C-alpha positions in Angstrom: -7.8 -16.5 20.7 -6.3 -13.9 22.7 -6.7 -11.0 24.9 -7.4 -7.7 23.0 -5.0 -5.2 23.1 -6.3 -1.3 22.3 -4.0 1.1 20.6 -5.8 4.3 21.3 -7.4 6.5 24.5 -10.7 6.7 23.1 -12.4 8.5 25.8 -12.1 12.0 24.3 -14.2 11.9 21.4 -16.6 13.5 18.9 -19.7 13.6 20.8 -22.1 10.6 18.9 -24.2 12.7 16.7 -24.7 12.0 12.9 -24.1 14.8 10.6 -27.1 15.1 8.0 -25.8 12.8 5.1 -24.5 10.1 8.0 -28.8 10.1 9.3 -30.0 9.1 5.6 -27.6 6.2 5.4 -28.4 5.1 8.6 -32.1 5.1 7.8 -31.8 3.4 4.3 -32.9 -0.4 5.5 -32.3 -1.3 1.6 -31.2 -4.5 1.8 -28.0 -3.7 -0.9 -26.5 -0.3 -0.5 -23.9 1.6 -1.9 -22.0 4.9 -1.1 -19.4 6.4 -3.2 -17.8 9.5 -1.1 -15.0 11.3 0.1 -12.4 10.4 2.3 -12.3 11.2 6.2 -16.0 12.2 6.2 -17.0 9.1 9.4 -18.9 7.4 6.8 -17.4 3.7 8.2 -17.6 5.5 12.0 -21.3 5.8 10.8 -21.8 2.1 9.8 -20.1 0.7 12.8 -22.8 2.8 15.0 -25.7 0.9 12.6 -23.9 -2.3 12.6 -23.8 -2.2 16.5 -27.3 -1.7 17.4 -28.6 -4.7 14.6 -25.8 -6.8 16.3 -27.3 -5.9 19.8 -30.9 -6.1 18.4 -32.8 -9.5 19.4 -33.8 -9.7 16.0 -30.6 -9.0 14.8 -28.1 -10.8 12.8 -24.1 -11.5 12.4 -22.3 -8.6 10.9 -19.4 -9.4 8.7 -16.9 -6.6 7.8 -14.2 -7.2 5.3 -11.8 -4.4 5.1 -7.9 -5.0 3.3 -5.5 -4.5 5.9 -5.5 -4.8 9.9 -5.7 -0.9 10.6 -8.9 -0.4 9.0 -10.5 -3.9 10.6 -8.9 -2.5 14.4 -10.4 0.7 13.8 -13.7 -0.6 12.7 -13.8 -2.7 15.8 -13.1 -0.1 18.3 -15.9 2.0 16.7 -18.5 -0.4 17.4 -17.0 -1.2 20.9 -17.1 2.8 21.5 -21.0 2.4 19.8 -22.3 0.2 22.1 -21.0 1.7 25.3 -22.7 4.6 23.9 -25.7 3.0 23.3 -25.9 1.0 26.9 -25.2 -2.1 24.8 -24.5 -5.3 26.6 -21.3 -6.8 24.9 -18.5 -8.8 25.4 -14.5 -7.6 24.9 -13.0 -7.0 21.9 -11.1 -10.7 20.7 -8.6 -11.0 18.2 -8.3 -14.3 16.6 -7.7 -16.1 13.5 -10.6 -16.5 10.8 -10.1 -19.6 8.8 -11.4 -19.1 5.4 -13.1 -22.1 4.4 -12.1 -22.5 0.7 -7.9 -22.6 2.1 -7.3 -25.0 5.4 -4.0 -23.1 5.5 -5.2 -19.6 4.9 -6.0 -17.9 8.1 -7.3 -14.0 8.3 -6.8 -12.3 11.0 -10.3 -10.7 12.6 -11.4 -8.8 15.8 -14.5 -9.9 17.5 -17.6 -8.2 19.5 -20.5 -10.5 21.3 -23.5 -9.2 22.0 -26.2 -10.7 25.1 -28.7 -10.7 22.1 -26.2 -14.2 20.5 -24.9 -12.3 17.2 -21.4 -11.0 16.6 -19.6 -8.3 15.0 -16.4 -10.3 13.3 -13.5 -7.5 11.5 -11.8 -9.4 8.9 -8.4 -8.1 8.0 -8.5 -8.8 4.4 -10.9 -10.6 2.1 -11.7 -14.1 2.6 -11.9 -16.7 -0.8 -15.5 -17.4 0.2 -18.3 -16.9 2.4 -20.2 -20.3 2.4 -21.9 -21.3 5.4 -22.2 -17.1 6.4 -25.6 -15.4 7.5 -26.2 -12.0 8.3 -24.6 -8.3 6.8 -21.8 -7.8 4.6 -19.9 -4.8 5.2 -17.0 -3.8 2.6 -15.0 -1.6 3.1 -13.0 1.0 0.6 -14.2 -2.1 -2.0 -12.4 -0.2 -5.2 -9.6 -1.8 -3.2 -10.3 -5.0 -3.0 -8.4 -7.4 -5.3 -11.4 -9.3 -7.2 -14.2 -6.8 -6.1 -16.7 -8.7 -8.9 -16.5 -12.0 -7.1 -16.5 -10.6 -3.4 -19.8 -9.1 -4.1 -21.0 -12.2 -5.9 -19.8 -13.7 -2.9 -21.7 -11.1 -0.6 -25.1 -11.2 -2.5 -25.8 -15.2 -1.2 -26.4 -14.0 2.2 -29.9 -12.1 0.5 -31.2 -15.4 0.3 -31.1 -16.0 4.1 -32.4 -12.3 4.8 -29.1 -10.9 5.4 -27.7 -7.8 3.5 -25.0 -6.2 1.9 -23.5 -2.6 2.3 -20.6 -1.4 -0.2 -18.7 1.7 0.6 -15.6 3.2 -1.1 -14.1 6.3 -2.7 -13.3 5.7 -5.9 -10.1 4.3 -7.8 -10.3 4.5 -11.4 -12.8 4.6 -14.1 -12.2 1.0 -15.1 -12.4 -0.1 -11.3 -15.9 -2.8 -10.6 -16.5 -0.2 -8.4 -17.0 2.4 -11.0 -18.8 0.0 -13.1 -21.1 -0.7 -10.1 -22.0 3.0 -9.7 -22.7 3.4 -13.3 -24.8 0.0 -13.4 -27.0 1.1 -10.4 -27.3 5.3 -12.3 -28.6 3.6 -15.5 -31.1 1.1 -13.5 -29.3 -2.0 -14.2 -29.3 -2.7 -11.1 -32.0 -2.2 -8.3 -29.4 -1.0 -5.5 -29.7 2.3 -3.4 -26.9 4.6 -4.0 -25.6 7.4 -1.9 -23.0 9.9 -3.0 -21.1 12.2 -0.8 -18.4 14.8 -1.7 -15.9 16.7 0.9 -17.9 19.8 -0.4 -21.7 18.3 0.7 -19.8 16.9 3.8 -18.9 20.7 4.7 -22.0 21.8 3.4 -23.9 20.0 6.4 -21.2 20.3 9.5 -18.2 18.4 9.1 -16.0 21.4 9.8 -18.0 22.1 12.6 -17.5 18.7 14.1 -14.2 18.8 13.8 -14.0 22.3 15.3 -16.3 20.8 17.9 -13.6 17.9 18.8 -10.8 19.8 18.7 -12.1 23.1 21.5 -12.0 25.9 18.6 -14.6 28.4 17.7 -16.2 27.9 14.0 -15.3 30.7 11.7 -15.8 31.1 7.7 -12.0 31.5 7.1 -11.1 28.5 8.9 -13.3 26.8 7.2 -12.1 27.8 4.1 -8.3 27.2 5.1 -9.2 24.1 6.3 -10.8 22.8 3.1 -7.8 24.3 1.1 -5.1 22.2 2.9 -6.8 19.2 2.3 -7.3 20.0 -1.2 -4.0 21.0 -1.6 -2.8 17.9 0.2 -4.5 15.8 -2.6 -3.0 17.6 -5.1 -3.8 15.8 -8.4 -5.7 13.3 -6.8 -8.0 15.3 -4.9 -11.1 15.1 -7.7 -11.1 11.1 -7.0 -10.0 11.2 -3.4 -12.2 13.9 -2.0 -15.1 14.7 -5.2 -15.9 11.3 -6.1 -14.7 12.2 -9.6 -12.7 8.6 -10.8 -9.8 8.9 -12.4 -10.0 8.8 -16.5 -7.8 5.9 -18.0 -6.2 3.1 -16.1 -6.3 3.1 -12.6 -3.9 4.7 -10.2 -2.9 1.4 -8.4 -0.9 3.1 -5.7 -2.5 5.9 -4.3 -0.7 8.9 -3.3 -1.6 8.7 0.5 -1.3 4.9 0.8 2.5 5.0 -0.4 3.2 8.5 1.8 2.1 6.4 5.0 5.4 4.5 4.2 7.7 7.2 3.5 10.3 8.8 5.8 12.4 11.9 5.0 15.2 10.4 7.0 16.2 7.8 3.9 18.1 9.2 1.5 18.4 8.6 -2.2 21.7 9.0 -3.8 21.7 10.1 -7.4 25.1 9.9 -10.1 24.2 11.2 -13.9 27.2 10.8 -16.0 27.4 13.2 -19.0 27.0 11.9 -22.4 30.9 12.0 -23.1 31.8 10.0 -19.8 31.2 6.9 -21.8 34.2 7.6 -24.1 36.4 8.1 -20.9 39.7 5.8 -20.3 38.4 3.1 -18.1 40.7 3.9 -15.3 39.1 7.7 -15.4 35.6 5.9 -15.3 36.4 3.6 -12.2 38.2 6.0 -10.2 35.0 8.4 -11.0 33.1 5.4 -9.7 34.9 4.8 -7.0 35.1 8.3 -5.6 31.1 8.8 -6.2 30.4 5.6 -3.9 33.3 6.3 -1.2 31.8 9.7 -0.7 28.1 8.9 -0.6 27.3 5.2 -0.1 30.3 4.4 2.2 29.7 6.6 5.1 26.1 4.7 5.1 27.2 1.4 4.3 29.1 1.3 7.1 26.5 2.6 9.6 23.8 -0.4 8.9 23.3 -2.5 11.5 25.4 -5.9 11.0 23.0 -7.9 12.5 19.9 -7.9 10.1 19.4 -9.4 6.8 19.5 -7.5 4.0 17.7 -7.8 0.2 17.7 -5.3 -2.7 15.7 -5.0 -6.0 17.1 -3.3 -9.2 15.7 -2.1 -12.3 17.8 -1.4 -14.8 18.2 1.3 -17.3 20.6 3.1 -19.7 19.7 5.8 -22.1 16.6 7.5 -21.6 15.1 5.5 -18.2 17.2 5.1 -14.9 18.9 2.2 -12.7 17.1 1.9 -9.5 18.8 0.1 -6.6 16.5 -0.5 -3.4 18.3 -2.2 -0.6 15.5 -3.6 2.0 16.8 -4.4 5.2 15.1 -6.8 7.9 13.8 -4.7 11.3 12.5 -6.4 14.1 8.6 -7.8 13.7 9.7 -8.8 10.3 9.3 -5.4 8.8 11.6 -3.9 5.9 12.7 -0.8 5.8 15.1 1.1 2.6 18.6 1.9 4.7 18.8 4.4 0.9 18.2 4.0 -2.6 20.5 4.4 -5.0 19.7 5.9 -8.8 22.0 6.0 -11.7 21.4 8.2 -14.7 23.0 7.3 -18.4 25.7 5.4 -16.4 28.0 2.9 -18.3 27.1 -0.7 -17.9 31.1 -1.4 -16.4 30.0 1.4 -13.4 26.5 0.3 -13.3 28.5 -3.0 -12.6 31.3 -1.4 -10.5 28.1 0.7 -8.0 26.0 -2.4 -7.9 28.8 -4.4 -6.8 30.1 -1.7 -3.9 26.7 -1.9 -2.2 26.1 -5.7 -2.6 29.5 -6.3 -1.5 29.1 -3.8 1.8 25.2 -5.4 2.8 25.3 -6.6 6.2 23.9 -10.2 5.6 23.1 -10.3 2.1 20.7 -13.2 1.4 19.2 -12.1 -2.0 18.0 -9.6 -4.9 16.0 -9.7 -7.8 17.0 -8.1 -11.0 15.2 -6.7 -14.1 16.9 -9.1 -17.0 14.8 -7.6 -20.4 17.2 -5.8 -22.8 20.4 -4.7 -21.7 19.6 -5.3 -18.1 20.3 -9.3 -18.8 23.8 -8.3 -18.8 23.8 -6.9 -15.4 21.9 -9.4 -13.7 23.9 -12.4 -15.0 27.0 -10.8 -14.0 25.9 -10.5 -10.6 24.6 -14.2 -10.3 28.0 -15.0 -11.3 29.7 -13.0 -8.8 26.7 -13.9 -6.0 25.3 -17.0 -7.1 22.0 -18.3 -8.6 20.6 -19.2 -4.9 20.8 -15.4 -4.3 20.3 -13.4 -7.9 16.9 -13.9 -9.7 17.0 -12.6 -13.0 13.4 -11.3 -13.2 12.3 -11.3 -17.2 9.2 -9.0 -16.4 5.8 -10.0 -17.7 2.2 -9.8 -17.1 2.3 -13.0 -15.3 5.2 -11.3 -13.0 3.0 -8.1 -12.3 -0.1 -10.6 -11.7 2.2 -12.3 -8.8 4.6 -9.8 -7.8 2.5 -6.4 -7.8 -0.4 -7.2 -5.2 1.8 -9.0 -2.4 3.8 -5.1 -2.6 0.8 -3.5 -2.7 -0.2 -5.3 0.4 3.4 -4.1 1.9 2.0 -1.2 2.0 -1.4 -1.4 3.0 0.1 -3.7 6.5 2.5 -0.9 6.7 5.6 -3.8 6.2 8.1 -1.5 4.4 9.3 1.8 4.5 10.9 3.7 1.5 12.4 7.3 0.9 10.0 9.9 1.0 11.0 11.6 -2.2 9.1 13.1 -5.7 10.4 11.3 -8.1 10.1 7.9 -5.5 6.4 9.0 -5.0 5.3 9.8 -8.5 7.1 6.3 -9.8 4.7 4.6 -7.2 2.1 6.5 -8.6 2.4 5.8 -12.4 1.3 1.7 -11.5 -2.0 1.3 -13.1 -4.6 -0.7 -13.0 -5.2 -2.2 -16.7 -7.3 -5.0 -17.7 -6.8 -6.5 -14.5 -3.0 -6.4 -14.3 -1.3 -3.9 -12.4 1.8 -2.5 -14.1 3.9 0.3 -15.2 2.6 0.7 -18.9 4.7 0.4 -21.6 4.1 3.9 -23.0 4.1 5.5 -19.6 6.5 8.4 -19.1 7.1 10.8 -16.6 9.7 14.0 -16.1 11.9 13.7 -12.9 13.1 16.1 -10.7 16.6 16.3 -12.7 14.6 17.4 -16.1 15.1 13.2 -17.2 12.9 10.8 -17.7 11.5 8.3 -15.7 9.5 5.0 -16.2 8.0 4.2 -13.0 11.8 3.1 -12.1 11.5 3.2 -8.3 8.2 1.4 -8.3 9.6 -1.3 -10.3 13.0 -1.6 -8.3 10.9 -1.5 -4.9 9.1 -4.4 -6.0 11.8 -6.7 -7.1 13.4 -5.8 -3.3 9.9 -7.0 -1.8 9.8 -9.8 -4.2 13.4 -10.7 -3.0 12.1 -10.9 0.8 9.2 -12.8 -0.3 11.2 -15.5 -2.6 14.9 -16.0 -1.8 16.1 -17.5 1.5 19.5 -17.8 -0.3 22.9 -18.7 2.0 24.0 -15.0 3.8 27.0 -13.4 2.8 29.1 -11.8 5.5 30.2 -8.0 4.2 33.6 -6.7 3.6 33.0 -4.3 6.5 33.2 -7.5 9.3 36.7 -8.3 7.9 36.1 -11.3 6.2 37.3 -12.0 3.0 34.6 -13.9 0.6 35.8 -14.9 -2.8 34.9 -12.9 -5.7 34.0 -9.7 -3.6 37.3 -7.6 -4.3 36.8 -4.4 -6.7 40.3 -5.0 -8.1 39.6 -7.0 -10.7 37.6 -4.2 -12.8 39.0 -1.0 -10.9 42.7 -1.0 -11.9 
């Protein structure tokens, strides 16, 4: 356990007064209550106030809050600390510690804790434990629709009811087929005797949400200001507004990587270099194609490759496309604190096999401390993955036959990288839409085989950047090959020169 260092000056906060929908939630003493809601309406803040009073009471109980990342747990525990001060309840300082998962002795979950004079405590977990055996009290599952194996988590939480505890489930929606929506439908149908609350953005505005925003910002409320504020929010969520703001779950397969999550890990400073070849280019003489590819690399990629920090490890992922879909190459460079940033992204549309090899080798030969990569080895992609393995070694290049099993292993870890802000990619409309094309279907998060979108260049896309990025993250997690010196260092390594195929 270590001392907790807060990150926010929280002295200038909105006065602690609940709005109508918050009052109804706090006043509901049902042993199991469920809240389907819009984003950012103060639901978790409201719950923190209720839980603070419960844990501080002599007849209260422990509270276990379960989010899916560190930021959620940290914000919740800080809200609890604020409420403790407002209610003038004796409480200790926030403690940061590692919560031991009883089902997996090797697994420790980052957690935050406040102890009260009553003897009870609030514990905020940054991810779900494998089980909750031996725990008594109240369980709060926040953004439930975004937890892996929600059904299993709810089943474990319900055991609390045997010992007088209670269960709270709060979430925005994440698709029609999601276990959270299935729970909502079961409650509506009378199959589950749980209390259900529903709050859309318009419901919250009607009960004073924008008034509260004005109060916090020190501005006067006007109808025109409220209408403009609402429009800005709806426009920001775009096609996701019904689900994110108005409690209407998306039809069909679940969107696995939501717009706001992906946008939070995007930077406009990361370039995307795109090379689109004409249909006739494949018929050009070999030396013409090689010269064109080299010139494109020298003009676009070389300046950026030359600027990469030579002291940082680099990985990459690749999704292959020849005609129809495109090839995506996503490098990831390790940053301090084990964060991974894409220095740039390369996309090749309609490029001949030899030129794809040429561009790939040009990049990999110059990546500093190149450690390894994962490549799409399905169909025609097997050729490029194989020649890369031959050039850089089997310890560095993993040839991936993408399958249901691979998606089950790789995609949840890729999503967690976004949730934990461990990854940074390019802020680009095509990159964003590719990530939104990952759907949860029958328990597997993947790009559906028959799903296609149109890119900004008018060409077809099949989640290419999402697969390339997931491949790169898979390489980070699974490859620890021998580092290779890049050409820019002046040290020549075996089989790294381009002369063998560039004439």
